[in-house]
Backbone bond lengths (Angstrom), bond angles and torsions (degrees), N, CA, C in turn:
res aa  C-N    CA-C-N  psi(-1)  N-CA   C-N-CA  omega(-1)  CA-C   N-CA-C  phi
1 M - - - 1.456 - - 1.536 109.89 -
2 A 1.300 116.76 132.05 1.456 121.13 -177.20 1.524 111.04 -72.37
3 D 1.342 116.01 144.93 1.453 120.63 173.82 1.515 110.27 -69.32
4 I 1.323 116.94 147.87 1.450 122.75 177.91 1.528 108.71 -89.37
5 I 1.320 116.92 128.99 1.456 121.02 177.12 1.519 108.06 -78.06
6 Q 1.321 116.14 121.51 1.460 118.78 -177.60 1.520 110.98 -145.30
7 N 1.321 114.82 151.09 1.448 121.90 178.62 1.518 111.46 -86.73
8 E 1.321 115.33 137.56 1.456 121.04 169.57 1.529 108.05 -74.99
9 K 1.330 116.99 146.83 1.459 120.04 177.18 1.525 108.04 -81.88
10 L 1.321 116.65 118.10 1.449 121.90 -178.16 1.511 111.14 -102.88
11 K 1.320 115.19 155.10 1.465 120.77 174.12 1.509 107.98 -91.79
12 L 1.318 116.89 111.13 1.459 121.98 -174.71 1.539 110.45 -112.09
13 T 1.308 115.32 141.63 1.461 121.67 177.72 1.526 108.73 -83.43
14 N 1.318 117.00 124.67 1.458 120.41 -177.20 1.519 113.20 -90.25
15 E 1.338 118.08 -30.08 1.456 118.91 -179.79 1.533 110.60 -74.25
16 W 1.320 115.34 159.16 1.455 120.93 179.79 1.535 108.75 -72.54
17 D 1.313 117.21 115.17 1.471 121.25 -177.09 1.524 111.09 -130.95
18 K 1.337 115.93 34.50 1.474 120.67 -177.17 1.528 110.69 -86.48
19 T 1.335 114.99 166.78 1.457 120.85 176.05 1.517 111.87 -89.77
20 F 1.331 117.10 9.12 1.468 122.92 -179.24 1.524 108.44 -137.03
21 P 1.332 117.99 155.55 1.471 120.68 -177.55 1.520 112.27 -67.08
22 K 1.309 115.21 150.93 1.462 120.95 176.85 1.525 109.96 -78.31
23 S 1.323 115.49 133.44 1.457 121.18 179.23 1.523 111.04 -88.29
24 E 1.324 115.70 139.73 1.455 121.02 175.37 1.526 112.01 -86.03
25 K 1.324 115.84 -0.92 1.460 119.90 -177.70 1.525 112.67 -91.70
26 V 1.335 116.61 -3.56 1.466 120.14 -178.61 1.527 109.96 -133.14
27 V 1.323 114.85 159.58 1.457 121.55 173.65 1.521 107.59 -103.69
28 H 1.320 116.67 124.86 1.461 122.35 -176.19 1.529 110.22 -106.99
29 S 1.337 115.66 140.52 1.461 120.78 174.89 1.526 109.09 -151.18
30 K 1.327 115.75 162.66 1.457 121.64 175.39 1.522 109.07 -97.04
31 V 1.336 117.06 138.13 1.464 122.03 178.28 1.520 108.52 -137.46
32 T 1.325 115.93 161.61 1.452 121.72 175.17 1.525 109.63 -134.08
33 F 1.326 116.00 154.83 1.463 121.57 174.49 1.516 107.89 -154.03
34 V 1.329 116.15 164.97 1.468 120.92 -172.83 1.520 109.13 -114.16
35 N 1.340 115.94 141.38 1.467 118.84 177.22 1.526 110.77 -94.10
36 R 1.308 116.40 179.58 1.465 122.40 -173.58 1.545 112.51 -65.25
37 Y 1.323 116.15 -19.22 1.459 120.62 179.24 1.531 112.30 -95.16
38 G 1.320 116.74 7.95 1.454 120.71 177.37 1.501 114.22 82.11
39 I 1.323 118.26 10.45 1.462 121.95 178.58 1.527 108.85 -89.17
40 T 1.312 116.03 129.82 1.458 120.80 179.68 1.526 109.88 -88.13
41 L 1.320 115.65 129.07 1.461 122.05 -177.73 1.520 110.68 -106.10
42 A 1.309 116.17 143.30 1.462 122.82 177.06 1.518 109.69 -102.13
43 A 1.319 115.78 141.81 1.464 119.78 -178.55 1.528 110.47 -145.40
44 D 1.312 115.62 152.77 1.455 122.65 166.58 1.524 107.50 -96.06
45 M 1.319 115.18 128.57 1.460 121.01 179.65 1.522 108.87 -105.97
46 Y 1.333 116.29 135.67 1.458 122.22 -179.94 1.526 108.22 -125.42
47 V 1.345 116.04 125.63 1.454 122.26 -178.56 1.527 108.13 -124.27
48 P 1.318 119.03 133.85 1.467 120.46 178.82 1.533 111.03 -55.98
49 E 1.318 116.28 134.12 1.455 121.48 178.54 1.530 110.00 -57.32
50 G 1.341 115.83 130.12 1.452 120.76 177.70 1.506 115.15 76.49
51 A 1.336 116.87 13.05 1.466 120.73 -177.81 1.530 110.78 -63.89
52 N 1.322 115.53 140.48 1.453 121.98 176.13 1.523 110.05 -127.12
53 G 1.317 116.50 144.60 1.460 120.03 178.18 1.514 112.19 74.00
54 K 1.309 115.06 -173.08 1.465 121.19 -177.80 1.529 110.15 -88.30
55 L 1.330 115.89 138.29 1.454 121.51 -175.44 1.527 110.89 -121.79
56 P 1.346 117.56 160.14 1.467 119.32 169.37 1.527 109.96 -64.00
57 A 1.325 116.53 155.56 1.459 119.75 -173.04 1.517 111.20 -137.64
58 I 1.324 115.66 155.25 1.464 122.76 -179.50 1.527 109.43 -138.34
59 A 1.337 116.52 132.02 1.463 122.33 173.07 1.525 107.98 -102.58
60 V 1.345 116.31 136.38 1.453 121.58 -174.32 1.531 109.91 -127.35
61 C 1.344 116.18 140.11 1.464 120.64 176.04 1.527 109.99 -150.89
62 G 1.321 115.80 152.38 1.452 122.36 177.04 1.518 111.35 117.73
63 P 1.285 118.06 174.70 1.453 130.04 -2.85 1.528 113.02 -70.31
64 F 1.327 116.13 178.71 1.454 122.56 -179.80 1.533 108.67 -71.89
65 G 1.330 116.17 114.97 1.454 120.57 -176.48 1.507 113.68 95.64
66 A 1.345 117.09 3.74 1.450 122.32 177.58 1.528 110.19 -104.40
67 V 1.320 115.74 178.07 1.467 121.23 177.13 1.532 108.95 -127.74
68 K 1.314 114.82 169.83 1.463 121.28 -172.88 1.525 113.48 -67.32
69 E 1.317 116.68 -12.40 1.461 120.91 177.30 1.529 111.94 -80.98
70 Q 1.317 116.57 -3.79 1.456 121.67 -179.37 1.532 110.45 -106.01
71 A 1.306 118.10 -128.29 1.466 121.88 -170.16 1.534 113.62 -60.10
72 S 1.325 117.68 -42.68 1.472 119.36 -175.63 1.523 111.01 -63.58
73 G 1.335 116.59 -36.01 1.456 120.08 177.16 1.518 112.12 -66.06
74 L 1.333 116.09 -39.55 1.461 119.84 177.46 1.532 110.37 -61.47
75 Y 1.329 116.63 -46.12 1.473 120.21 177.45 1.531 109.99 -60.16
76 A 1.326 116.85 -46.00 1.456 120.14 -176.42 1.525 111.69 -63.61
77 Q 1.330 116.71 -46.64 1.463 119.67 -179.21 1.538 111.26 -63.51
78 T 1.328 115.82 -41.83 1.469 119.64 -178.62 1.524 111.14 -65.53
79 M 1.333 117.22 -41.15 1.462 119.00 178.63 1.524 111.53 -69.69
80 A 1.331 117.61 -28.87 1.471 119.80 174.68 1.524 110.20 -68.35
81 E 1.334 116.91 -36.47 1.466 119.94 175.43 1.532 110.91 -59.61
82 R 1.310 115.90 -24.85 1.471 122.22 -177.01 1.524 113.08 -97.95
83 G 1.335 116.73 11.49 1.458 119.61 168.81 1.515 117.33 107.83
84 F 1.325 118.14 8.12 1.457 121.60 -179.23 1.535 110.61 -109.10
85 V 1.324 116.68 144.49 1.456 120.68 165.74 1.528 106.48 -76.55
86 T 1.311 117.59 130.24 1.455 119.67 -176.92 1.523 111.83 -134.72
87 I 1.322 115.04 155.20 1.452 121.19 168.73 1.534 108.26 -132.88
88 A 1.318 115.67 140.93 1.461 122.67 168.70 1.513 106.44 -113.66
89 F 1.332 117.70 121.82 1.454 119.27 -173.10 1.532 112.00 -120.12
90 D 1.334 113.96 152.43 1.462 120.67 170.96 1.522 108.36 -84.52
91 P 1.328 118.50 134.66 1.460 120.45 177.82 1.530 111.67 -68.21
92 S 1.307 115.88 167.55 1.466 121.38 175.17 1.523 110.37 -53.19
93 F 1.308 115.81 142.80 1.464 125.14 173.87 1.520 114.22 74.05
94 T 1.342 118.44 5.45 1.467 119.92 -176.88 1.524 111.43 -136.80
95 G 1.341 115.13 163.20 1.451 121.08 176.54 1.510 112.85 56.50
96 E 1.325 116.12 -134.27 1.462 121.48 179.62 1.530 112.55 -89.96
97 S 1.334 117.12 -2.65 1.468 119.51 179.02 1.515 111.37 -76.55
98 G 1.326 115.45 162.54 1.454 121.35 -179.68 1.521 111.77 -83.00
99 G 1.320 114.21 -169.85 1.458 121.03 -179.95 1.507 112.35 107.79
100 L 1.314 115.83 125.96 1.459 122.31 176.97 1.515 109.19 -126.10
101 P 1.359 117.34 145.40 1.463 126.50 -2.97 1.516 111.38 -72.97
102 R 1.323 115.79 167.56 1.446 120.94 -178.49 1.525 111.69 -76.68
103 Y 1.336 114.84 160.44 1.465 123.70 170.13 1.525 112.72 62.13
104 M 1.333 115.57 36.89 1.449 122.13 171.56 1.531 109.39 -105.95
105 A 1.329 116.37 156.01 1.458 121.90 175.68 1.517 108.42 -132.75
106 S 1.340 116.01 153.03 1.452 120.98 -177.86 1.525 109.53 -150.57
107 P 1.321 119.16 125.96 1.468 120.46 176.53 1.529 112.01 -54.57
108 D 1.321 116.59 -38.06 1.457 121.24 -178.18 1.528 111.30 -76.82
109 I 1.327 117.04 -55.60 1.466 119.99 -175.07 1.529 110.95 -63.80
110 N 1.331 118.09 -38.00 1.455 119.67 -177.76 1.519 112.22 -75.20
111 T 1.332 118.37 -26.66 1.464 120.31 168.32 1.520 109.68 -67.58
112 E 1.313 116.68 -41.96 1.454 121.98 176.61 1.533 111.43 -60.12
113 D 1.328 117.67 -34.02 1.461 120.00 177.74 1.524 110.53 -56.57
114 F 1.324 117.47 -42.79 1.471 120.16 177.20 1.525 110.77 -63.35
115 M 1.326 116.61 -41.65 1.458 119.83 -179.07 1.524 111.39 -66.85
116 A 1.332 116.61 -35.26 1.463 120.46 176.15 1.520 110.66 -66.61
117 A 1.326 117.04 -35.05 1.461 120.08 175.37 1.524 110.83 -64.02
118 V 1.334 116.32 -37.71 1.467 119.98 175.62 1.528 110.27 -65.93
119 D 1.340 117.10 -39.23 1.465 120.53 174.51 1.529 110.14 -54.51
120 F 1.332 115.22 -51.44 1.470 121.02 -176.80 1.526 111.01 -59.08
121 L 1.319 116.07 -48.57 1.467 119.35 -178.78 1.519 111.82 -65.77
122 S 1.324 116.99 -37.43 1.463 120.48 -179.21 1.526 112.22 -60.93
123 L 1.317 117.19 -30.55 1.463 122.16 -176.59 1.525 112.97 -100.25
124 N 1.330 116.84 1.54 1.463 120.02 -178.83 1.527 110.42 -83.04
125 D 1.333 116.89 137.17 1.454 120.18 -173.70 1.541 113.06 -73.79
126 K 1.322 116.86 -5.98 1.469 119.98 176.99 1.540 112.09 -93.32
127 V 1.334 116.77 -5.98 1.461 121.43 -168.89 1.525 111.79 -115.94
128 E 1.339 115.40 139.05 1.454 121.57 169.63 1.536 107.24 -83.10
129 P 1.341 118.64 111.53 1.464 120.83 -169.15 1.516 115.55 -64.92
130 D 1.315 118.43 -18.40 1.458 121.15 178.33 1.524 112.53 -91.15
131 R 1.345 116.44 10.20 1.471 120.19 -175.98 1.538 109.36 -132.90
132 I 1.330 116.43 61.57 1.461 120.98 -175.91 1.524 109.88 -120.23
133 G 1.321 115.48 134.11 1.450 122.17 175.54 1.515 111.23 -129.26
134 I 1.320 116.52 175.06 1.467 121.17 -179.98 1.526 109.66 -138.09
135 I 1.332 114.82 154.24 1.469 122.95 172.63 1.511 107.99 -128.77
136 G 1.323 116.71 126.18 1.453 122.06 174.37 1.512 109.72 -117.40
137 I 1.326 116.78 132.92 1.454 122.19 -177.13 1.525 109.33 -112.22
138 C 1.326 116.93 136.56 1.466 122.56 176.88 1.549 109.10 58.11
139 G 1.315 118.56 -125.67 1.456 120.71 -178.81 1.520 113.04 -60.98
140 W 1.319 116.38 -27.48 1.471 118.33 177.19 1.513 111.88 -81.32
141 G 1.325 117.77 -5.98 1.463 119.44 168.42 1.517 110.31 -66.15
142 G 1.331 116.50 -42.91 1.458 120.31 175.46 1.514 111.85 -64.02
143 M 1.349 116.42 -41.44 1.469 120.41 177.42 1.533 110.44 -62.23
144 A 1.334 116.45 -37.79 1.461 120.22 179.99 1.526 110.59 -63.96
145 L 1.333 117.22 -42.95 1.468 119.73 177.67 1.528 110.26 -63.91
146 N 1.323 116.50 -39.52 1.468 119.93 178.61 1.518 110.41 -64.27
147 A 1.334 116.78 -40.58 1.459 120.55 177.87 1.529 110.94 -65.25
148 A 1.330 116.74 -40.92 1.464 120.42 179.77 1.516 111.80 -63.91
149 A 1.334 116.60 -30.13 1.460 120.38 178.33 1.519 112.22 -74.46
150 L 1.339 116.30 -17.48 1.462 121.50 -175.69 1.521 113.51 -108.57
151 D 1.324 116.67 -35.04 1.458 121.82 -171.52 1.527 110.89 -101.62
152 T 1.309 116.83 107.28 1.471 121.45 -175.92 1.517 111.98 -74.32
153 R 1.311 118.98 -8.61 1.470 121.71 178.12 1.519 111.95 -79.47
154 I 1.326 117.33 -20.23 1.463 121.88 -179.28 1.521 108.50 -75.20
155 K 1.325 116.18 118.66 1.467 120.09 -175.86 1.523 112.83 -94.58
156 A 1.334 117.99 -20.23 1.465 120.25 -179.02 1.517 108.84 -157.31
157 T 1.337 115.56 139.76 1.459 121.64 -176.35 1.520 109.91 -132.36
158 V 1.327 115.86 135.02 1.462 121.80 170.43 1.524 107.99 -115.68
159 A 1.329 116.38 128.06 1.461 122.89 171.95 1.518 107.10 -111.93
160 S 1.344 115.97 116.07 1.452 120.86 -173.68 1.528 110.44 -111.37
161 T 1.326 116.99 129.88 1.478 124.58 179.56 1.526 110.37 44.89
162 M 1.331 114.33 52.82 1.466 123.74 -165.18 1.532 114.54 -72.01
163 Y 1.314 114.26 141.88 1.470 123.52 165.59 1.521 108.60 -113.49
164 D 1.310 117.23 141.67 1.460 123.10 164.05 1.534 105.59 -95.52
165 M 1.319 116.63 99.57 1.465 120.59 -173.16 1.520 112.13 -67.65
166 T 1.313 117.96 -27.46 1.467 118.91 176.91 1.523 110.24 -69.61
167 R 1.307 116.27 -38.73 1.469 119.85 -179.71 1.531 111.43 -67.85
168 V 1.333 116.66 -45.19 1.466 118.66 -176.03 1.521 111.10 -69.94
169 N 1.340 117.86 -31.12 1.468 120.14 176.54 1.524 111.43 -71.48
170 A 1.316 116.76 -39.72 1.457 120.52 -176.24 1.526 113.55 -82.49
171 K 1.338 116.06 -28.31 1.469 119.09 -172.29 1.529 113.95 -121.70
172 G 1.356 117.18 -6.55 1.437 119.50 -178.18 1.523 112.33 78.81
173 Y 1.345 115.81 171.34 1.454 120.59 177.14 1.531 110.25 -63.34
174 F 1.326 114.12 135.44 1.471 121.74 179.15 1.530 111.69 58.32
175 D 1.348 116.62 24.42 1.475 123.53 -179.76 1.526 111.75 58.99
176 S 1.337 116.32 26.23 1.473 119.95 -175.69 1.523 112.92 -75.28
177 E 1.341 118.28 -11.08 1.460 121.74 179.66 1.525 111.13 -118.74
178 D 1.322 114.82 31.46 1.467 119.58 -176.57 1.535 110.61 -84.02
179 S 1.324 115.78 75.90 1.455 120.97 176.02 1.517 109.37 -146.39
180 E 1.306 115.70 148.70 1.464 121.06 179.12 1.518 111.34 -59.04
181 E 1.327 117.72 -38.81 1.452 121.18 -177.83 1.523 111.75 -66.65
182 I 1.316 117.91 -43.97 1.459 120.47 179.49 1.523 110.23 -65.85
183 R 1.341 116.82 -42.85 1.470 118.37 176.91 1.518 110.99 -60.89
184 Y 1.314 117.09 -40.15 1.465 120.66 179.62 1.534 109.88 -60.04
185 Q 1.304 117.12 -46.50 1.460 120.42 -178.72 1.535 111.44 -64.78
186 K 1.313 117.44 -37.76 1.461 120.83 175.70 1.528 111.09 -62.30
187 K 1.316 115.74 -46.86 1.464 120.04 -179.32 1.524 111.03 -65.74
188 K 1.329 116.17 -39.39 1.471 120.49 177.68 1.518 110.60 -60.46
189 A 1.330 117.63 -43.39 1.470 121.54 -179.34 1.526 110.88 -65.69
190 M 1.322 117.62 -39.58 1.455 119.25 -179.69 1.525 111.60 -71.14
191 C 1.311 117.66 -35.39 1.462 120.23 176.20 1.541 110.68 -63.64
192 A 1.327 116.00 -39.75 1.468 119.59 176.00 1.522 110.66 -65.23
193 Q 1.340 116.62 -38.23 1.459 120.14 -179.66 1.532 111.34 -65.80
194 R 1.306 117.57 -33.91 1.473 120.28 176.63 1.519 110.99 -55.80
195 L 1.334 116.09 -45.24 1.473 120.02 -179.29 1.519 111.03 -70.17
196 D 1.335 117.23 -39.06 1.462 120.11 177.00 1.527 111.24 -60.29
197 D 1.344 116.04 -40.29 1.464 119.62 178.86 1.524 111.12 -63.58
198 L 1.325 116.68 -43.39 1.457 119.94 -179.36 1.527 110.77 -65.77
199 K 1.322 117.17 -38.03 1.460 120.47 178.84 1.532 111.56 -66.61
200 S 1.328 115.91 -39.57 1.471 119.89 -177.08 1.523 112.03 -82.56
201 G 1.327 116.25 -19.50 1.471 119.72 -179.71 1.506 114.10 82.76
202 E 1.322 117.35 10.08 1.466 120.22 177.74 1.524 109.94 -151.03
203 Y 1.331 114.89 157.08 1.453 120.41 -178.89 1.521 109.87 -88.68
204 K 1.311 116.31 128.68 1.450 121.38 179.53 1.517 110.11 -76.95
205 L 1.327 116.19 132.72 1.453 121.17 178.33 1.523 110.32 -84.01
206 G 1.341 115.31 146.35 1.450 120.19 -177.75 1.517 113.94 -86.43
207 G 1.343 116.50 -11.62 1.457 119.42 -178.05 1.518 111.42 93.51
208 G 1.322 116.34 138.50 1.455 120.51 177.73 1.516 110.96 -83.73
209 V 1.312 116.60 -151.52 1.463 121.17 177.58 1.517 108.86 -60.86
210 V 1.312 116.65 134.39 1.456 122.41 -173.11 1.527 111.82 -59.32
211 S 1.323 115.68 136.65 1.459 122.07 177.71 1.527 108.14 -153.58
212 P 1.336 119.70 131.54 1.472 125.67 0.32 1.517 112.34 -68.93
213 L 1.301 116.22 159.83 1.449 121.81 -176.41 1.525 110.77 -76.85
214 P 1.334 118.43 121.28 1.478 120.24 177.79 1.524 111.46 -64.57
215 D 1.313 116.28 148.23 1.467 120.65 179.81 1.521 111.41 -61.74
216 D 1.339 116.12 -32.21 1.458 119.04 -176.56 1.525 113.15 -98.08
217 A 1.322 117.31 19.17 1.468 120.49 179.75 1.515 110.23 -63.12
218 P 1.351 118.05 138.66 1.461 120.03 176.14 1.517 110.92 -63.48
219 F 1.324 116.08 161.24 1.464 119.71 -173.37 1.513 112.48 -57.72
220 F 1.348 117.84 -41.26 1.465 117.73 -174.89 1.520 111.92 -66.74
221 V 1.351 117.94 -27.62 1.466 121.08 174.52 1.526 109.29 -69.36
222 K 1.318 117.50 -41.87 1.464 121.25 176.91 1.528 110.31 -62.29
223 D 1.320 115.69 -38.75 1.462 121.76 178.89 1.527 110.41 -60.49
224 Y 1.320 117.01 -47.73 1.459 120.71 177.33 1.529 111.58 -63.89
225 Y 1.318 117.46 -42.20 1.466 121.68 179.43 1.529 110.03 -58.27
226 D 1.331 116.22 -45.15 1.455 120.61 -177.95 1.519 112.68 -60.40
227 Y 1.336 117.00 -25.26 1.458 120.03 177.22 1.523 112.23 -93.00
228 Y 1.329 116.59 -57.95 1.467 120.26 -169.36 1.519 114.25 -77.11
229 K 1.337 118.40 -25.23 1.460 120.44 -172.67 1.536 113.47 -108.40
230 T 1.309 117.31 9.62 1.457 121.42 178.20 1.528 109.93 -124.77
231 E 1.325 116.08 173.33 1.466 120.33 179.69 1.527 112.04 -58.96
232 R 1.302 115.52 -22.53 1.463 119.86 -179.75 1.530 112.07 -55.59
233 G 1.344 117.40 -44.21 1.465 118.43 -174.60 1.511 115.76 -141.00
234 Y 1.339 118.71 1.92 1.464 119.57 -177.02 1.528 110.93 -61.97
235 H 1.352 115.16 138.20 1.465 119.98 171.29 1.512 109.13 -142.87
236 V 1.316 115.35 141.51 1.459 120.39 -173.35 1.526 113.05 -63.70
237 R 1.337 118.68 -25.59 1.458 120.68 -179.65 1.521 112.97 -96.96
238 S 1.320 117.99 -2.35 1.447 121.29 -177.64 1.525 111.25 -76.47
239 L 1.322 116.81 127.67 1.473 120.87 179.39 1.518 110.40 -61.97
240 N 1.329 117.22 -44.18 1.446 120.00 -177.27 1.522 112.16 -67.60
241 S 1.320 117.15 -28.62 1.458 120.71 177.97 1.518 112.16 -76.44
242 N 1.338 116.96 -17.70 1.456 121.07 -171.93 1.531 112.41 -131.42
243 G 1.335 117.82 -117.99 1.462 120.51 -169.63 1.508 117.06 -83.77
244 G 1.335 117.50 -7.82 1.461 120.64 176.29 1.522 113.76 78.47
245 W 1.338 114.74 -175.85 1.457 122.06 178.06 1.528 109.86 -72.59
246 N 1.313 116.08 162.30 1.461 119.25 166.43 1.527 109.06 -58.75
247 V 1.331 116.33 150.27 1.461 120.17 177.90 1.530 110.45 -56.14
248 T 1.334 116.28 -38.56 1.465 120.78 178.90 1.522 112.56 -92.41
249 G 1.316 117.53 8.44 1.458 121.57 -172.50 1.517 114.85 -61.74
250 C 1.322 117.02 -31.77 1.461 120.38 -176.33 1.523 111.73 -112.95
251 E 1.328 117.04 23.07 1.471 121.17 -175.86 1.535 112.40 -56.08
252 S 1.323 117.32 -43.33 1.472 119.36 -174.14 1.517 113.01 -71.03
253 F 1.328 117.76 -13.49 1.464 119.73 177.07 1.526 111.97 -68.96
254 M 1.324 117.17 -16.44 1.460 121.18 -175.71 1.530 113.79 -62.67
255 N 1.328 116.85 -32.16 1.470 118.09 -176.31 1.528 113.28 -136.77
256 Q 1.343 116.66 29.79 1.454 119.93 178.25 1.521 110.70 -131.87
257 P 1.319 118.09 76.38 1.469 119.70 -179.75 1.518 111.16 -59.36
258 I 1.340 116.30 137.67 1.465 121.50 -174.15 1.523 114.23 -98.72
259 L 1.330 118.24 -12.17 1.464 119.14 -172.29 1.530 113.10 -107.57
260 K 1.313 115.70 25.10 1.462 122.17 -174.84 1.530 112.52 -57.95
261 Y 1.329 117.62 -41.18 1.460 120.12 -170.52 1.535 113.31 -115.14
262 I 1.328 117.57 24.89 1.469 117.32 -176.15 1.530 112.50 -69.58
263 N 1.335 118.72 -17.58 1.463 118.60 177.37 1.546 111.26 -77.66
264 E 1.341 116.24 1.56 1.456 120.52 174.73 1.531 111.82 -104.41
265 I 1.330 117.89 4.89 1.468 121.21 178.09 1.528 108.52 -68.97
266 R 1.315 116.33 120.51 1.459 120.72 -179.80 1.534 111.98 -89.94
267 S 1.302 117.15 -27.31 1.459 121.46 -177.17 1.527 110.28 -77.77
268 A 1.330 115.63 172.18 1.459 121.97 -175.09 1.534 111.49 -74.40
269 V 1.328 116.02 141.07 1.457 121.46 177.88 1.532 109.09 -137.22
270 L 1.344 114.56 131.38 1.452 122.23 172.70 1.524 107.99 -120.57
271 I 1.326 116.65 118.96 1.457 122.32 177.04 1.522 107.35 -105.57
272 I 1.341 116.80 125.33 1.464 120.28 179.34 1.527 109.48 -122.88
273 H 1.325 115.40 142.09 1.461 119.43 -178.14 1.522 110.05 -154.88
274 G 1.323 115.84 152.18 1.439 121.19 177.68 1.526 111.23 -77.53
275 E 1.323 115.45 139.37 1.461 121.59 -178.18 1.528 111.49 -59.63
276 K 1.328 117.33 -37.57 1.451 121.77 -174.62 1.538 112.23 -102.09
277 A 1.312 117.42 10.88 1.468 120.90 177.98 1.525 110.71 -70.41
278 H 1.316 116.54 136.38 1.467 119.97 176.57 1.517 111.29 -59.54
279 S 1.320 116.10 -24.99 1.465 123.28 -172.90 1.520 113.79 -94.12
280 C 1.322 118.12 4.58 1.459 121.14 -171.81 1.533 111.84 -59.91
281 Y 1.318 116.90 -27.77 1.461 119.38 -178.65 1.526 112.41 -63.32
282 F 1.338 117.75 -28.20 1.464 120.01 177.12 1.533 110.63 -61.06
283 S 1.321 116.02 -46.38 1.468 119.39 -178.20 1.524 112.19 -70.51
284 K 1.321 116.58 -41.52 1.468 119.41 179.18 1.522 110.68 -60.98
285 D 1.327 116.76 -43.46 1.463 120.07 -179.08 1.519 111.43 -70.74
286 A 1.331 116.85 -39.22 1.472 120.04 179.11 1.523 110.61 -64.01
287 Y 1.329 116.46 -42.08 1.468 119.16 178.16 1.524 111.30 -62.55
288 A 1.335 115.95 -42.92 1.468 119.52 178.42 1.526 111.14 -61.48
289 D 1.333 116.77 -43.78 1.461 120.63 179.21 1.529 111.33 -66.84
290 M 1.319 116.45 -36.32 1.464 121.19 -176.97 1.528 111.62 -68.12
291 T 1.320 116.10 -31.85 1.463 119.33 -175.78 1.537 113.44 -99.34
292 E 1.325 116.91 -12.72 1.468 119.78 -179.56 1.527 110.62 -70.36
293 D 1.308 116.80 129.61 1.473 123.17 178.24 1.525 111.43 53.54
294 S 1.339 116.56 30.74 1.460 120.80 -179.41 1.520 110.84 -104.17
295 K 1.321 115.50 144.81 1.468 120.95 174.97 1.521 111.71 -89.44
296 Y 1.353 116.17 0.14 1.468 119.69 -169.25 1.523 110.90 -126.32
297 T 1.314 117.13 59.18 1.463 120.56 -174.42 1.525 113.98 -100.73
298 D 1.333 118.34 -16.03 1.453 121.03 -174.03 1.530 112.44 -63.90
299 N 1.325 117.72 -25.42 1.459 121.05 -177.35 1.533 112.23 -110.35
300 K 1.328 116.24 27.34 1.476 121.41 178.63 1.529 109.29 -115.99
301 E 1.330 116.04 141.05 1.466 119.90 -178.06 1.522 110.33 -148.42
302 L 1.338 115.31 141.18 1.462 123.17 171.04 1.517 107.34 -113.25
303 L 1.317 116.39 120.54 1.466 122.07 -178.23 1.523 108.99 -116.52
304 I 1.331 116.43 115.54 1.463 122.08 179.11 1.523 109.04 -98.92
305 I 1.338 116.40 126.62 1.461 122.25 -177.43 1.528 108.96 -91.99
306 P 1.330 118.86 116.53 1.478 121.10 -177.60 1.526 112.76 -57.15
307 D 1.335 115.54 136.44 1.464 124.46 172.72 1.530 114.97 66.37
308 A 1.311 119.37 2.02 1.455 121.02 -177.25 1.522 111.17 -85.65
309 V 1.342 116.14 141.74 1.455 122.75 173.70 1.530 108.75 -100.65
310 H 1.327 116.33 -179.69 1.470 120.54 -170.97 1.525 112.57 -57.19
311 T 1.319 118.19 -53.09 1.466 119.76 -173.68 1.528 112.99 -78.90
312 D 1.340 118.01 -8.54 1.463 118.66 173.99 1.521 111.12 -59.74
313 L 1.344 116.47 -28.03 1.459 119.76 178.78 1.530 111.99 -89.15
314 Y 1.324 117.87 5.94 1.461 121.60 170.33 1.537 109.68 -81.08
315 D 1.345 114.68 -47.83 1.465 118.57 -172.75 1.528 113.25 -140.16
316 G 1.308 117.04 10.87 1.448 121.36 -178.69 1.504 114.45 96.01
317 G 1.338 116.55 -17.35 1.465 121.01 177.00 1.512 114.73 61.80
318 G 1.333 117.64 21.98 1.448 120.67 -177.98 1.510 113.89 75.45
319 K 1.319 117.01 7.14 1.472 120.65 -178.60 1.525 111.82 -135.35
320 N 1.345 116.19 23.02 1.473 120.88 177.11 1.520 112.37 51.97
321 A 1.334 115.61 44.00 1.459 119.91 -175.26 1.528 113.78 -73.40
322 I 1.323 118.80 -22.70 1.457 120.61 -179.89 1.527 109.04 -75.22
323 P 1.324 118.72 121.56 1.467 121.10 -174.61 1.534 111.92 -83.04
324 F 1.340 115.58 68.96 1.464 118.79 -174.48 1.530 112.52 -63.07
325 D 1.323 117.85 -30.87 1.467 118.99 176.58 1.533 110.17 -62.02
326 R 1.324 116.58 -40.90 1.475 119.88 179.53 1.521 109.63 -69.85
327 L 1.330 118.82 -39.61 1.458 120.59 177.10 1.521 110.03 -60.33
328 E 1.323 116.63 -43.57 1.462 120.39 179.97 1.524 111.41 -61.74
329 S 1.323 117.30 -46.68 1.464 119.59 -178.93 1.526 111.28 -67.44
330 F 1.337 117.01 -35.66 1.467 121.26 178.78 1.532 110.11 -62.94
331 F 1.320 116.28 -51.28 1.479 118.30 -178.46 1.534 111.08 -70.13
332 A 1.320 117.76 -33.39 1.463 119.12 176.78 1.528 111.12 -62.50
333 E 1.319 116.69 -36.28 1.465 121.12 -179.52 1.521 111.78 -71.93
334 Y 1.314 117.14 -42.93 1.458 119.89 -170.61 1.524 114.70 -101.14
335 L 1.332 117.03 -6.08 1.470 120.18 173.75 1.527 109.25 -109.91
336 K 1.303 116.86 40.41 1.472 121.93 -178.52 1.522 110.22 -69.72
């Protein structure tokens, strides 16, 4: 007998609790949908005010360790102001979405989260199912590319200020820990932590963005602090703003690269990154890999934003760094 697909009842916050102002140009509502693993996901849905008929749609997620009330919600609301039906969703195990234990991440399940969002939009009566795109921010930029390589329904993908989470877990920042010995020690420590968690009966948290900020913190740590630990971007449900992922939360990223087949993506892809972002190498390398020996390069683009750092593409950084005009024209072209 087949299992019945059903949604878990989630506890959703109804009041406006975002890190950005509410727009009067869109209609906002809370929605839920279920992924292939039976985990129910929570999302904010944004529909252009006065919209009639079926519209193109975009699903948004990220950054890695953030929630939909932060950057992804800002992207979703802004794109809805520009004529798209959008959703910003919390990934499995985080925010208002379901999934136990909490604060876990998975290259497979989190890619599936994007595909489940496409499922939801495809069946929504406000959406034209052949006109769906996705936006992934930071670590979910890599997930978005992975989803685009797998899901043929996705017609256009934007990866913004992208991280390849499998690469950074396996090789460290700037590939500075790319050695078999360092990886072995990391894996050994996480295996020991698994047993400690079982003995204690709870999962140990790894900690969010460091606070207080050390005087000698590298720039990218200061960059994250300025977003996640200040009024600019702090949110009570954000992992990065608070206790972080479980110590073992990203264990499977160590040996499961997610960008293996991105040079087979036939649909349109726009990768955007800040020129001065510590993470810019992820996007440059992903674009090179995506276009190398590929038959599908005419609809691929790498857009570097002058003077922008990593978190400037979370909320504009006070200098309108997010190229929303380009995002609008990109999706208008490829979600025809």
